[in-house]
Rosetta silent file (secondary structure, phi, psi, omega in degrees, C-alpha in Angstrom):
SEQUENCE: MKTVRDFSETSHVSIQNFEQIDYTFLDHCLDRCEDEAIGKYEFNRVLECPCELYVEADSVTQIMYQAIGGYFEGLGNLSQNELTTYSTDAVVNSMTAQELGPLAIDANMAKAYSTLSNILLRSATDFYRRRKIAGYITEANEPLQVLLSAFQGIIRTNLKGELRFKKERMYTYYMDMKMNNTLQSDYEKGKATGDYYRVLEEIQTKEKQMDLFAEALNAIAKGHQVLYDGRDKLSDKDLTKAINGNSAQVKRLLSEFNKLNP
SCORE:     score description
SCORE:     0.000 S_00000001
   1 L     0.000   -6.187  176.377  -48.033  -17.316  -13.103 S_00000001
   2 H   -55.975  -41.614 -175.262  -46.804  -17.571  -16.713 S_00000001
   3 H   -62.697  -41.385  178.439  -44.650  -14.496  -16.128 S_00000001
   4 H   -63.565  -43.382  177.493  -42.995  -16.092  -13.048 S_00000001
   5 H   -57.658  -54.896 -175.385  -42.429  -19.291  -15.066 S_00000001
   6 H   -58.420  -48.107  179.614  -40.899  -17.538  -18.029 S_00000001
   7 H   -62.470  -39.107  178.052  -38.546  -15.485  -15.894 S_00000001
   8 H   -59.948  -49.440 -177.425  -37.556  -18.578  -13.885 S_00000001
   9 H   -67.817  -44.252  178.945  -36.807  -20.598  -16.964 S_00000001
  10 H   -60.376  -43.832  174.945  -34.973  -17.877  -18.653 S_00000001
  11 H   -68.017  -32.847  175.632  -32.806  -17.308  -15.499 S_00000001
  12 H   -67.981  -40.879 -175.620  -32.151  -20.956  -15.019 S_00000001
  13 H   -69.301  -42.467  179.731  -30.947  -21.391  -18.591 S_00000001
  14 H   -66.108  -34.331  173.039  -28.769  -18.382  -18.355 S_00000001
  15 H   -66.171  -30.104  176.088  -27.258  -19.523  -15.069 S_00000001
  16 H   -69.271   -6.537  176.917  -26.431  -22.829  -16.638 S_00000001
  17 H   -72.081  -14.687  177.402  -24.070  -21.017  -18.971 S_00000001
  18 H   -57.156  -33.041 -177.303  -21.495  -21.129  -16.099 S_00000001
  19 H   -74.923  -10.327  177.800  -20.698  -24.594  -17.292 S_00000001
  20 H   -87.580  -14.263  179.700  -19.743  -23.136  -20.709 S_00000001
  21 L   -75.195  107.831 -173.437  -17.095  -20.948  -19.162 S_00000001
  22 L   -89.431   57.777  172.704  -14.095  -23.112  -19.831 S_00000001
  23 L  -158.956  138.055 -176.664  -11.773  -21.890  -17.117 S_00000001
  24 L  -133.604  171.949  178.047  -11.551  -22.675  -13.473 S_00000001
  25 H   -57.366  -41.466 -179.852   -9.425  -21.774  -10.389 S_00000001
  26 H   -64.564  -39.834  178.981   -7.654  -25.211  -10.850 S_00000001
  27 H   -54.114  -47.909 -172.938   -7.013  -24.368  -14.558 S_00000001
  28 H   -61.689  -42.359 -175.772   -5.264  -21.247  -13.419 S_00000001
  29 H   -65.046  -43.135 -179.614   -3.209  -23.059  -10.783 S_00000001
  30 H   -70.364  -35.776  174.167   -2.050  -25.744  -13.280 S_00000001
  31 H   -61.311  -51.145  179.427   -1.240  -23.165  -15.999 S_00000001
  32 H   -53.383  -47.583 -179.584    0.873  -21.237  -13.523 S_00000001
  33 H   -59.946  -48.699  172.657    2.574  -24.358  -12.347 S_00000001
  34 H   -53.853  -48.178 -178.546    3.321  -25.487  -15.940 S_00000001
  35 H   -62.162  -39.376  179.302    4.630  -22.131  -16.842 S_00000001
  36 H   -61.957  -47.236 -179.244    7.035  -22.140  -13.887 S_00000001
  37 H   -61.776  -42.400 -179.972    8.336  -25.589  -14.911 S_00000001
  38 H   -61.574  -44.265 -179.829    8.782  -24.362  -18.478 S_00000001
  39 H   -61.071  -30.513 -175.454   10.683  -21.261  -17.405 S_00000001
  40 L  -102.119    8.637 -178.024   13.140  -23.311  -15.374 S_00000001
  41 L    51.525   43.479  179.657   13.388  -26.078  -18.037 S_00000001
  42 L   -88.098  137.958  177.594   12.293  -28.679  -15.555 S_00000001
  43 L  -120.125  115.453  173.553   11.376  -32.144  -16.769 S_00000001
  44 L  -117.445  139.614  175.979    9.241  -34.171  -14.351 S_00000001
  45 L   -66.833  -28.359  173.688    7.643  -37.505  -14.894 S_00000001
  46 L  -133.599  129.116  179.661    4.613  -36.024  -12.960 S_00000001
  47 L   -81.972  107.094 -175.495    3.998  -32.283  -12.735 S_00000001
  48 L   -96.696  114.132 -176.140    3.237  -31.919   -8.976 S_00000001
  49 L  -122.788  130.754  178.855    1.335  -28.661   -8.293 S_00000001
  50 L   -70.744   77.716 -174.500    0.091  -27.388   -4.863 S_00000001
  51 L  -115.164   23.753 -179.907   -3.562  -26.669   -5.957 S_00000001
  52 H   -55.902  -45.645 -178.600   -5.546  -27.894   -3.039 S_00000001
  53 H   -68.388  -28.869 -175.103   -7.035  -24.458   -2.244 S_00000001
  54 H   -71.341  -39.337  178.602   -7.883  -23.819   -5.915 S_00000001
  55 H   -63.831  -42.771  179.631   -9.790  -27.133   -5.962 S_00000001
  56 H   -64.682  -38.988  178.407  -11.685  -26.085   -2.799 S_00000001
  57 H   -60.138  -43.471  175.799  -12.456  -22.677   -4.425 S_00000001
  58 H   -61.400  -41.686 -179.640  -13.866  -24.393   -7.441 S_00000001
  59 H   -61.184  -41.613  179.871  -15.982  -26.604   -5.136 S_00000001
  60 H   -64.104  -45.526 -179.134  -17.396  -23.615   -3.327 S_00000001
  61 H   -57.814  -45.622  178.812  -18.153  -21.892   -6.622 S_00000001
  62 H   -55.035  -48.238 -178.886  -19.828  -25.054   -7.817 S_00000001
  63 H   -71.849  -26.675  174.715  -22.218  -25.393   -4.874 S_00000001
  64 H   -65.505  -51.174  178.601  -23.024  -21.675   -5.114 S_00000001
  65 H   -54.205  -44.213 -178.361  -23.913  -22.240   -8.705 S_00000001
  66 H   -65.671  -39.996  179.960  -26.026  -25.311   -7.879 S_00000001
  67 H   -66.898  -46.804 -179.959  -27.968  -23.493   -5.193 S_00000001
  68 H   -58.152  -51.205 -176.833  -28.767  -20.437   -7.375 S_00000001
  69 H   -67.463  -31.925 -179.072  -29.724  -22.700  -10.316 S_00000001
  70 H   -67.718  -38.679 -178.674  -31.781  -24.998   -8.073 S_00000001
  71 H   -58.123  -55.215 -176.983  -33.744  -22.025   -6.734 S_00000001
  72 H   -64.050  -39.179  174.040  -34.829  -20.858  -10.140 S_00000001
  73 H   -63.696  -37.158  176.028  -35.620  -24.348  -11.287 S_00000001
  74 H   -63.589  -44.993 -178.460  -37.743  -24.779   -8.102 S_00000001
  75 H   -65.104  -39.897  177.155  -39.482  -21.451   -8.682 S_00000001
  76 H   -62.125  -45.553 -177.413  -40.374  -22.432  -12.275 S_00000001
  77 H   -58.315  -49.302 -173.943  -41.699  -25.852  -11.049 S_00000001
  78 H   -68.355  -33.615  170.702  -43.796  -24.211   -8.318 S_00000001
  79 H   -56.823  -28.307  178.695  -45.253  -21.702  -10.804 S_00000001
  80 L  -103.669   18.584  179.717  -46.675  -24.608  -12.654 S_00000001
  81 L    56.073   34.727  177.391  -47.873  -26.293   -9.386 S_00000001
  82 L  -106.930  156.981  177.276  -45.255  -28.946   -9.762 S_00000001
  83 L   -67.436  142.616  168.786  -42.980  -30.520   -7.043 S_00000001
  84 L   -85.509  158.499 -174.800  -39.467  -29.162   -6.985 S_00000001
  85 L  -125.005   33.712  177.476  -36.636  -31.701   -7.340 S_00000001
  86 L   -55.166  125.778 -177.176  -33.687  -30.067   -5.525 S_00000001
  87 L   -85.042  134.727  175.293  -31.075  -32.671   -4.844 S_00000001
  88 H   -67.580  -14.596 -178.346  -29.752  -32.945   -1.326 S_00000001
  89 H   -64.874  -25.313  179.943  -26.308  -33.838   -2.809 S_00000001
  90 H   -68.015  -22.272 -177.070  -25.812  -30.069   -3.421 S_00000001
  91 H  -118.564   20.290  173.190  -25.813  -29.328    0.283 S_00000001
  92 L   -54.328  -49.259  176.154  -23.777  -32.235    1.673 S_00000001
  93 L   -97.930  122.970  175.732  -20.927  -29.853    2.424 S_00000001
  94 L   -76.394  156.112  177.734  -21.764  -26.626    4.149 S_00000001
  95 L   -93.001  132.197  170.382  -20.074  -23.369    3.234 S_00000001
  96 L  -120.596  157.162 -179.745  -17.957  -21.788    5.928 S_00000001
  97 L   -67.310  115.889 -172.418  -16.241  -18.445    6.254 S_00000001
  98 E  -165.856  158.970  168.467  -12.672  -19.123    5.068 S_00000001
  99 E   -93.706  124.093  176.539   -9.795  -18.102    2.718 S_00000001
 100 E  -121.476   71.733  176.486   -9.404  -20.502   -0.193 S_00000001
 101 L    65.916 -104.300  179.877   -6.454  -19.308   -2.110 S_00000001
 102 L   -80.009   -5.649 -170.021   -7.948  -16.861   -4.686 S_00000001
 103 E  -123.400  129.025  177.108  -11.338  -16.902   -2.917 S_00000001
 104 E  -115.124  126.886  178.813  -12.605  -15.465    0.328 S_00000001
 105 E  -102.443  115.117  179.795  -15.837  -16.732    1.825 S_00000001
 106 L   -95.391  167.810 -174.673  -17.249  -14.291    4.410 S_00000001
 107 H   -63.960  -33.288 -178.109  -19.844  -15.154    7.090 S_00000001
 108 H   -62.347  -45.708 -179.850  -22.603  -13.310    5.106 S_00000001
 109 H   -65.242  -42.836 -179.215  -22.097  -15.527    2.028 S_00000001
 110 H   -64.662  -41.124  175.718  -22.064  -18.708    4.238 S_00000001
 111 H   -58.390  -49.709  178.473  -25.198  -17.653    5.980 S_00000001
 112 H   -57.402  -43.769 -179.454  -26.983  -16.855    2.732 S_00000001
 113 H   -63.670  -51.862 -179.467  -26.029  -20.226    1.210 S_00000001
 114 H   -51.486  -45.932 -174.684  -27.263  -22.046    4.344 S_00000001
 115 H   -72.650  -40.731  179.157  -30.543  -20.224    4.358 S_00000001
 116 H   -66.112  -42.108  178.828  -31.242  -20.642    0.624 S_00000001
 117 H   -61.562  -44.741  178.331  -30.372  -24.322    0.806 S_00000001
 118 H   -63.300  -34.542  168.230  -32.736  -24.925    3.612 S_00000001
 119 H   -58.727  -47.576  179.936  -35.532  -23.167    1.720 S_00000001
 120 H   -63.127  -45.852 -177.214  -34.867  -25.368   -1.316 S_00000001
 121 H   -60.686  -41.517 -179.053  -34.857  -28.527    0.794 S_00000001
 122 H   -65.778  -44.442 -178.862  -38.149  -27.547    2.397 S_00000001
 123 H   -64.416  -23.794  178.115  -39.729  -26.764   -0.943 S_00000001
 124 H   -78.815  -16.036 -178.090  -38.728  -30.228   -2.212 S_00000001
 125 L  -106.331   29.349  173.975  -40.470  -31.884    0.634 S_00000001
 126 L    75.910   22.966  177.426  -43.934  -30.450   -0.158 S_00000001
 127 L   -78.433  -30.250 -178.476  -43.654  -27.345    2.001 S_00000001
 128 L  -112.113  150.354  172.764  -44.552  -24.984   -0.839 S_00000001
 129 L  -142.268 -179.765 -177.371  -47.229  -25.048   -3.460 S_00000001
 130 H   -55.838  -44.866 -175.915  -48.391  -22.502   -6.010 S_00000001
 131 H   -65.505  -12.292  178.993  -50.600  -20.780   -3.540 S_00000001
 132 H  -111.873   16.956 -178.498  -47.484  -20.162   -1.345 S_00000001
 133 H   -62.210  -29.077  176.558  -45.224  -18.966   -4.113 S_00000001
 134 H   -65.860  -35.088  175.510  -45.215  -15.457   -2.673 S_00000001
 135 H   -68.023  -42.643  179.355  -43.749  -16.939    0.513 S_00000001
 136 H   -59.965  -47.163  179.299  -41.102  -18.799   -1.375 S_00000001
 137 H   -62.580  -38.479 -177.378  -40.003  -15.580   -3.124 S_00000001
 138 H   -67.486  -54.086 -171.557  -40.080  -13.646    0.149 S_00000001
 139 H   -69.536  -29.957 -177.537  -37.917  -15.994    2.238 S_00000001
 140 H   -80.265  -28.601 -170.734  -35.469  -16.517   -0.669 S_00000001
 141 H   -50.892  -49.739 -179.054  -34.883  -12.954   -1.869 S_00000001
 142 H   -59.163  -56.794 -179.380  -32.380  -11.799    0.717 S_00000001
 143 H   -63.096  -35.315  179.478  -30.028  -14.810    0.649 S_00000001
 144 H   -62.751  -41.860 -177.018  -30.443  -15.067   -3.115 S_00000001
 145 H   -66.249  -36.936  179.650  -29.389  -11.388   -3.670 S_00000001
 146 H   -62.960  -51.357 -179.122  -26.258  -12.049   -1.480 S_00000001
 147 H   -62.063  -41.647  175.342  -25.298  -15.153   -3.464 S_00000001
 148 H   -58.650  -43.879  178.435  -25.972  -13.566   -6.840 S_00000001
 149 H   -65.326  -41.793 -179.625  -23.794  -10.647   -5.881 S_00000001
 150 H   -66.258  -42.162  177.844  -21.084  -12.892   -4.551 S_00000001
 151 H   -61.358  -42.210  170.656  -21.208  -15.044   -7.728 S_00000001
 152 H   -50.520  -47.490  178.990  -20.836  -11.968   -9.840 S_00000001
 153 H   -60.981  -43.193 -177.239  -17.741  -11.045   -7.876 S_00000001
 154 H   -61.197  -46.510 -171.658  -16.181  -14.489   -8.208 S_00000001
 155 H   -72.152  -50.612 -170.886  -16.712  -14.521  -11.902 S_00000001
 156 H   -82.291  -24.670 -175.045  -15.870  -10.902  -12.803 S_00000001
 157 H  -108.831  -61.320 -175.763  -13.152  -10.251  -10.182 S_00000001
 158 H   -69.677  -53.413 -174.741  -11.596  -13.513   -8.917 S_00000001
 159 H   -72.071  -42.927 -179.760  -11.799  -15.781  -11.873 S_00000001
 160 H   -68.914  -29.653  176.235  -11.352  -13.219  -14.456 S_00000001
 161 H   -65.807  -34.609  173.548   -8.447  -11.808  -12.527 S_00000001
 162 H   -66.873  -35.639  176.997   -6.762  -15.148  -12.643 S_00000001
 163 H   -64.722  -36.501  173.278   -7.267  -15.199  -16.414 S_00000001
 164 H   -57.113  -42.307  173.868   -5.604  -11.818  -16.515 S_00000001
 165 H   -59.843  -41.782  175.836   -2.601  -13.264  -14.969 S_00000001
 166 H   -58.723  -43.995 -179.405   -2.470  -15.926  -17.723 S_00000001
 167 H   -64.777  -42.918  178.938   -2.598  -13.205  -20.331 S_00000001
 168 H   -66.329  -37.817  178.710    0.287  -11.325  -18.739 S_00000001
 169 H   -66.016  -36.344 -174.678    2.382  -14.501  -18.360 S_00000001
 170 H   -72.604  -35.233  177.800    1.803  -15.405  -21.995 S_00000001
 171 H   -68.648  -40.141  178.415    2.869  -11.832  -23.102 S_00000001
 172 H   -68.707  -41.039  177.738    6.038  -12.055  -20.979 S_00000001
 173 H   -59.741  -48.958 -178.537    6.834  -15.484  -22.460 S_00000001
 174 H   -80.150  -24.669  171.552    6.639  -14.419  -26.081 S_00000001
 175 H   -74.380  -29.527  172.885    8.450  -11.143  -25.541 S_00000001
 176 H   -65.978  -28.428  171.338   11.270  -12.917  -23.835 S_00000001
 177 H   -57.762  -46.287  179.541   11.508  -15.075  -26.957 S_00000001
 178 H   -67.033  -51.155 -176.471   11.727  -11.944  -29.013 S_00000001
 179 H   -64.740  -32.462 -174.638   14.143  -10.037  -26.835 S_00000001
 180 L   -91.977    7.509  179.589   16.489  -12.999  -26.325 S_00000001
 181 L    54.754   34.232 -179.505   16.593  -13.639  -30.130 S_00000001
 182 L   -69.361  -28.824 -178.036   15.341  -17.194  -29.496 S_00000001
 183 L   -96.433  122.872 -171.510   13.510  -17.050  -32.827 S_00000001
 184 L   -95.322  -57.073 -175.368   15.867  -17.177  -35.713 S_00000001
 185 L   -85.769  161.153  177.950   14.078  -17.560  -39.019 S_00000001
 186 H   -64.202  -34.180  174.471   11.235  -15.414  -40.334 S_00000001
 187 H   -54.583  -51.960 -179.120    9.090  -18.585  -40.278 S_00000001
 188 H   -60.993  -39.886  173.310    9.694  -19.046  -36.702 S_00000001
 189 H   -67.645  -43.110  176.677    8.893  -15.399  -35.863 S_00000001
 190 H   -62.332  -42.659  179.865    5.731  -15.549  -37.922 S_00000001
 191 H   -67.553  -41.566  175.687    4.521  -18.732  -36.272 S_00000001
 192 H   -57.088  -49.582 -179.742    5.238  -17.433  -32.763 S_00000001
 193 H   -54.865  -46.333 -177.366    3.387  -14.249  -33.569 S_00000001
 194 H   -63.939  -42.785  175.780    0.422  -16.236  -34.927 S_00000001
 195 H   -58.639  -41.740  178.661    0.443  -18.527  -31.877 S_00000001
 196 H   -56.323  -51.743 -177.297    0.451  -15.447  -29.599 S_00000001
 197 H   -75.673  -21.868  169.627   -2.565  -13.965  -31.141 S_00000001
 198 H   -66.552  -44.222 -179.428   -4.538  -17.175  -31.302 S_00000001
 199 H   -65.144  -37.224  177.357   -4.009  -17.709  -27.575 S_00000001
 200 H   -63.016  -44.191 -179.567   -4.814  -14.019  -26.888 S_00000001
 201 H   -61.631  -41.859  176.346   -8.042  -14.372  -28.779 S_00000001
 202 H   -56.236  -46.919  177.597   -9.003  -17.391  -26.734 S_00000001
 203 H   -67.674  -40.611  178.389   -8.483  -15.502  -23.552 S_00000001
 204 H   -62.471  -40.482 -177.372  -10.305  -12.407  -24.687 S_00000001
 205 H   -62.410  -42.572  179.357  -13.228  -14.634  -25.654 S_00000001
 206 H   -62.669  -44.142  175.958  -13.231  -16.170  -22.174 S_00000001
 207 H   -57.439  -40.496  178.422  -13.138  -12.647  -20.635 S_00000001
 208 H   -71.373  -32.528  174.584  -16.117  -11.594  -22.651 S_00000001
 209 H   -65.117  -41.180  179.356  -18.043  -14.715  -21.612 S_00000001
 210 H   -68.566  -28.419  178.844  -17.365  -13.901  -17.945 S_00000001
 211 H   -72.922  -46.847 -176.229  -18.456  -10.302  -18.334 S_00000001
 212 H   -66.987  -29.556  178.546  -21.731  -11.306  -20.078 S_00000001
 213 H   -71.221  -39.937  178.896  -22.380  -13.991  -17.538 S_00000001
 214 H   -71.031  -32.485  174.621  -21.860  -11.588  -14.718 S_00000001
 215 H   -66.503  -41.729 -178.727  -24.167   -9.038  -16.383 S_00000001
 216 H   -61.312  -41.430  179.051  -26.802  -11.721  -16.758 S_00000001
 217 H   -59.501  -43.881 -179.341  -26.486  -12.530  -12.988 S_00000001
 218 H   -60.645  -45.241 -179.003  -27.040   -8.786  -12.285 S_00000001
 219 H   -62.331  -33.692 -179.387  -30.066   -8.641  -14.509 S_00000001
 220 H   -77.591  -36.621  172.533  -31.574  -11.722  -12.776 S_00000001
 221 H   -56.011  -44.702  176.785  -30.931  -10.218   -9.425 S_00000001
 222 H   -65.183  -42.155  178.028  -32.799   -7.054  -10.402 S_00000001
 223 H   -64.431  -39.027  179.873  -35.685   -9.123  -11.816 S_00000001
 224 H   -67.907  -30.658  176.878  -36.051  -11.170   -8.658 S_00000001
 225 H   -69.532  -39.038  176.737  -36.069   -7.966   -6.618 S_00000001
 226 H   -64.284  -39.106  178.420  -38.971   -6.708   -8.830 S_00000001
 227 H   -62.743  -43.791 -179.414  -40.748  -10.018   -8.059 S_00000001
 228 H   -63.189  -50.010 -177.097  -40.101   -9.649   -4.350 S_00000001
 229 H   -58.294  -31.537 -178.661  -41.340   -6.040   -4.343 S_00000001
 230 L  -107.661   23.903 -172.185  -44.554   -7.143   -6.170 S_00000001
 231 L   -63.372  -20.724 -178.310  -44.941  -10.489   -4.526 S_00000001
 232 L   -86.675   -6.609 -176.208  -48.528   -9.630   -3.267 S_00000001
 233 L  -144.061   57.633 -169.739  -49.734   -8.844   -6.755 S_00000001
 234 L   -66.842  -22.229  179.563  -47.989  -11.321   -9.080 S_00000001
 235 L   -93.664    9.302  179.850  -50.778  -10.954  -11.653 S_00000001
 236 L   -69.108  141.573 -177.527  -50.530   -7.181  -11.881 S_00000001
 237 H   -70.013  -37.534  179.564  -50.042   -5.910  -15.431 S_00000001
 238 H   -66.535  -35.460  179.704  -47.364   -3.424  -14.554 S_00000001
 239 H   -67.632  -37.737  178.494  -45.450   -6.126  -12.726 S_00000001
 240 H   -68.632  -41.816  175.280  -45.770   -8.540  -15.652 S_00000001
 241 H   -58.405  -42.967 -175.565  -44.472   -5.795  -17.966 S_00000001
 242 H   -68.720  -46.231  174.050  -41.523   -5.090  -15.730 S_00000001
 243 H   -61.886  -41.996  179.391  -40.580   -8.819  -15.489 S_00000001
 244 H   -57.919  -40.658  175.086  -41.012   -9.402  -19.103 S_00000001
 245 H   -60.286  -43.922 -177.563  -38.617   -6.511  -19.808 S_00000001
 246 H   -69.948  -39.679  174.370  -36.081   -7.960  -17.459 S_00000001
 247 H   -56.599  -37.255  177.311  -36.478  -11.461  -19.076 S_00000001
 248 H   -63.255  -38.697 -177.445  -35.807   -9.861  -22.440 S_00000001
 249 H   -72.121  -37.182  177.059  -32.567   -8.407  -21.186 S_00000001
 250 H   -68.804  -37.925  178.346  -31.383  -11.715  -19.767 S_00000001
 251 H   -68.670  -31.902  178.084  -32.298  -13.461  -23.044 S_00000001
 252 H   -74.532  -38.290  179.911  -30.201  -10.829  -24.993 S_00000001
 253 H   -67.680  -36.765  176.863  -27.286  -11.424  -22.837 S_00000001
 254 H   -62.652  -39.764  178.688  -27.733  -15.159  -23.180 S_00000001
 255 H   -65.204  -43.561  178.878  -27.767  -14.801  -27.004 S_00000001
 256 H   -66.699  -32.919  174.214  -24.540  -12.804  -26.959 S_00000001
 257 H   -60.399  -45.718 -170.021  -22.957  -15.293  -24.709 S_00000001
 258 H   -71.946  -26.230  173.600  -23.915  -18.166  -26.940 S_00000001
 259 L   -62.583  -20.174 -173.772  -22.428  -16.321  -29.961 S_00000001
 260 L   -90.949  -11.947 -178.099  -19.013  -16.559  -28.431 S_00000001
 261 L   -71.801  144.201  176.241  -19.185  -20.404  -28.216 S_00000001
 262 L   -68.854    0.000    0.000  -17.239  -22.173  -30.974 S_00000001
């Protein structure tokens, strides 16, 4: 069971890197709202931005993250014959098929979340033990694969797409300053250019983080599929070798991700 434990712990640590991606759907909404106010030279005592759907999109992303992370934390605990500690707080609000601004939740995602959450809650109430770990993996694999795939899409397509809009808005803003001769002195021009490339570097770093995180999710999904396929022979040497190789790949991506942190 050491192989299962190591893979679970590596996966759990990698999934927790989601919290290090310093950009959310709400951030995008507020950035856009602020840019529009600046472009119109509007001065408001309070900047009122219609970001309700973006807040909900972040909430759905967060509970998806908690469910996936909770599963691998539970798998690691069960592989050591320990109780899981999945919190019921994570499933207070059910996920339903709906459009949430930048995010679309389909029926398949909602069902997968509900199924995995129920598995986690049962595992936390003494339903599973080490001798039944194969059953835990079997029940969880299908909904877990759906959620891991959806989570990859949210990060690499939806959230990164919003960040791309920020990059384009920033480029337009600085080009307008240049074309309209807003910058007069060489000092102003140099400072604006430096500011542009500093912000651009920050955005590109976030984009790299998102790509690496999505790659890690994909590697984790493949690793769990290997576990599922070999669930009846978890001590097999070939299975151990395959899982260890997958864990090494996740660790490599984790290391590359961490290098991007300031």
